[in-house]
BAZAMAR-284175 format. One record per residue: residue number from 1; residue in one letter; z negated, y negated, x negated of N, C-alpha, C in turn. Coordinates in Angstrom, 1 decimal, decimal comma, always signed. Example, Ala and Ser with C-alpha at 12.3 -4.5 7.8 and 13.67 -1.06 7.14 Angstrom:
<rs>
R  nr rest     nz     ny     nx    caz    cay    cax     cz     cy     cx
R   1    A   -7,8   +5,7  -13,2   -7,8   +4,5  -12,3   -7,8   +3,3  -13,2
R   2    S   -7,1   +2,2  -12,8   -7,1   +1,1  -13,7   -7,9   +0,0  -12,9
</rs>
This chain:
<rs>
R  nr rest     nz     ny     nx    caz    cay    cax     cz     cy     cx
R   1    M  -57,1  +33,6  -40,9  -58,1  +32,5  -41,3  -59,5  +33,1  -41,2
R   2    K  -59,8  +33,9  -40,2  -61,2  +34,4  -40,1  -61,5  +35,4  -41,2
R   3    K  -60,5  +36,1  -41,7  -60,7  +37,0  -42,8  -61,0  +36,3  -44,1
R   4    T  -60,3  +35,1  -44,3  -60,5  +34,3  -45,5  -62,0  +33,8  -45,5
R   5    I  -62,4  +33,3  -44,4  -63,8  +32,8  -44,3  -64,8  +34,0  -44,5
R   6    Y  -64,5  +35,1  -43,9  -65,4  +36,3  -44,1  -65,5  +36,7  -45,5
R   7    Y  -64,3  +36,9  -46,2  -64,3  +37,3  -47,6  -65,0  +36,2  -48,5
R   8    T  -64,8  +35,0  -48,2  -65,4  +33,9  -49,0  -66,9  +34,0  -48,9
R   9    A  -67,4  +34,2  -47,7  -68,8  +34,3  -47,4  -69,4  +35,5  -48,2
R  10    I  -68,7  +36,7  -48,2  -69,1  +37,9  -48,9  -69,2  +37,6  -50,4
R  11    I  -68,2  +36,9  -50,9  -68,2  +36,6  -52,4  -69,3  +35,7  -52,7
R  12    L  -69,6  +34,7  -51,9  -70,7  +33,7  -52,2  -72,0  +34,4  -52,1
R  13    L  -72,2  +35,3  -51,1  -73,5  +36,0  -51,1  -73,7  +37,0  -52,3
R  14    L  -72,6  +37,7  -52,7  -72,7  +38,5  -53,8  -73,0  +37,7  -55,1
R  15    G  -72,4  +36,6  -55,2  -72,6  +35,7  -56,4  -74,0  +35,2  -56,4
R  16    A  -74,5  +34,8  -55,2  -75,9  +34,2  -55,2  -76,9  +35,3  -55,5
R  17    S  -76,7  +36,5  -55,0  -77,6  +37,6  -55,4  -77,5  +38,0  -56,8
R  18    W  -76,4  +37,9  -57,4  -76,2  +38,1  -58,9  -77,0  +37,1  -59,7
R  19    I  -76,9  +35,8  -59,3  -77,6  +34,7  -60,0  -79,1  +34,9  -59,8
R  20    V  -79,6  +35,3  -58,6  -81,0  +35,4  -58,4  -81,6  +36,6  -59,2
R  21    T  -80,9  +37,7  -59,3  -81,4  +38,8  -60,0  -80,9  +38,9  -61,4
R  22    G  -80,3  +37,8  -61,9  -79,7  +37,8  -63,2  -80,7  +37,7  -64,4
R  23    R  -81,9  +38,3  -64,3  -82,9  +38,2  -65,4  -82,4  +39,1  -66,5
R  24    T  -82,8  +38,8  -67,7  -82,5  +39,6  -68,8  -83,4  +40,8  -68,9
R  25    A  -83,0  +41,8  -69,6  -83,9  +43,0  -69,8  -85,2  +42,7  -70,5
R  26    K  -85,1  +41,6  -71,3  -86,3  +41,2  -72,0  -87,4  +40,7  -71,1
R  27    D  -87,0  +40,1  -69,9  -88,0  +39,5  -69,0  -88,6  +40,6  -68,1
R  28    R  -88,1  +41,8  -68,0  -88,5  +42,8  -67,1  -89,6  +43,7  -67,8
R  29    L  -90,5  +44,2  -66,9  -91,5  +45,1  -67,4  -91,1  +46,5  -67,0
R  30    N  -91,4  +47,4  -67,9  -91,1  +48,8  -67,6  -92,4  +49,5  -67,2
R  31    V  -92,2  +50,7  -66,6  -93,4  +51,5  -66,3  -94,2  +51,8  -67,6
R  32    G  -95,5  +51,5  -67,5  -96,3  +51,8  -68,7  -96,6  +50,5  -69,5
R  33    D  -95,8  +49,5  -69,3  -96,0  +48,2  -70,1  -97,3  +47,5  -69,6
R  34    T  -97,9  +46,8  -70,5  -99,1  +46,0  -70,1  -98,6  +44,8  -69,4
R  35    A  -99,3  +44,5  -68,3  -98,9  +43,3  -67,4  -99,4  +42,1  -68,1
R  36    P  -98,6  +41,0  -68,1  -99,0  +39,7  -68,7 -100,2  +39,2  -67,8
R  37    D -101,1  +38,4  -68,5 -102,2  +37,8  -67,8 -101,7  +36,7  -66,8
R  38    F -102,3  +36,6  -65,7 -101,9  +35,6  -64,7 -103,2  +35,3  -63,9
R  39    S -103,2  +34,2  -63,2 -104,3  +33,8  -62,3 -103,8  +33,5  -60,9
R  40    L -104,6  +33,9  -59,9 -104,3  +33,6  -58,5 -105,6  +33,1  -57,8
R  41    R -105,3  +32,3  -56,8 -106,4  +31,7  -56,0 -106,7  +32,7  -54,8
R  42    A -107,9  +33,0  -54,5 -108,3  +33,8  -53,4 -107,9  +33,2  -52,1
R  43    V -107,6  +34,1  -51,1 -107,1  +33,6  -49,8 -108,2  +32,9  -49,0
R  44    N -109,4  +33,5  -49,1 -110,5  +33,1  -48,2 -111,5  +32,2  -49,0
R  45    S -111,3  +31,8  -50,2 -112,2  +31,0  -50,9 -111,3  +30,2  -52,0
R  46    K -112,0  +29,3  -52,7 -111,3  +28,6  -53,7 -111,4  +29,2  -55,1
R  47    K -112,0  +30,4  -55,1 -112,2  +31,1  -56,4 -110,9  +31,5  -57,0
R  48    I -110,7  +31,3  -58,3 -109,6  +31,7  -59,1 -109,9  +33,1  -59,8
R  49    Y -109,0  +34,0  -59,5 -109,1  +35,3  -60,2 -108,0  +35,5  -61,2
R  50    S -108,4  +36,0  -62,4 -107,5  +36,3  -63,5 -107,3  +37,8  -63,6
R  51    L -106,2  +38,2  -64,1 -106,0  +39,6  -64,3 -107,0  +40,2  -65,3
R  52    N -107,4  +39,3  -66,3 -108,4  +39,8  -67,2 -109,8  +40,0  -66,6
R  53    D -110,1  +39,4  -65,4 -111,3  +39,7  -64,7 -111,5  +41,1  -64,3
R  54    F -110,4  +41,8  -64,2 -110,4  +43,2  -63,7 -110,1  +44,2  -64,9
R  55    K -110,2  +43,7  -66,1 -109,9  +44,6  -67,3 -111,0  +45,7  -67,3
R  56    G -110,5  +46,9  -67,6 -111,4  +48,0  -67,7 -111,4  +48,8  -66,4
R  57    N -111,0  +48,2  -65,3 -110,9  +49,0  -64,0 -109,7  +50,0  -64,1
R  58    K -109,9  +51,1  -63,5 -108,8  +52,1  -63,7 -107,6  +51,8  -62,8
R  59    I -107,8  +51,3  -61,6 -106,7  +51,0  -60,7 -106,9  +49,5  -60,1
R  60    L -105,8  +48,8  -60,1 -105,8  +47,5  -59,5 -104,6  +47,4  -58,6
R  61    I -104,8  +47,1  -57,3 -103,6  +47,0  -56,4 -103,5  +45,5  -56,0
R  62    L -102,3  +45,0  -56,2 -102,0  +43,6  -55,7 -101,1  +43,7  -54,6
R  63    H -101,4  +42,9  -53,5 -100,5  +42,9  -52,3 -100,0  +41,5  -52,2
R  64    F  -98,7  +41,3  -52,4  -98,1  +39,9  -52,2  -97,4  +39,8  -50,9
R  65    W  -97,5  +38,7  -50,2  -96,7  +38,5  -49,0  -96,3  +37,0  -49,0
R  66    K  -95,3  +36,7  -48,2  -94,9  +35,4  -48,1  -95,7  +34,6  -47,1
R  67    G  -96,3  +33,5  -47,5  -97,1  +32,7  -46,7  -96,3  +31,7  -46,0
R  68    G  -96,8  +31,0  -45,0  -96,0  +30,1  -44,2  -96,7  +28,8  -44,0
</rs>
């Protein structure tokens, strides 16, 4: 009985990960592709920054983290 529950849990986790990562190749960006424009609100102010605001800069580093 414990093996059945174990294998069922494994199959469900694998299925869930497949669904979450099941994006099509069309949706993905490859190295060298132009990033689509998007906007983000600054952490310490209410200012909205767009990717186009930084156009022409050689390097742009974005650091994403999970907020709580």
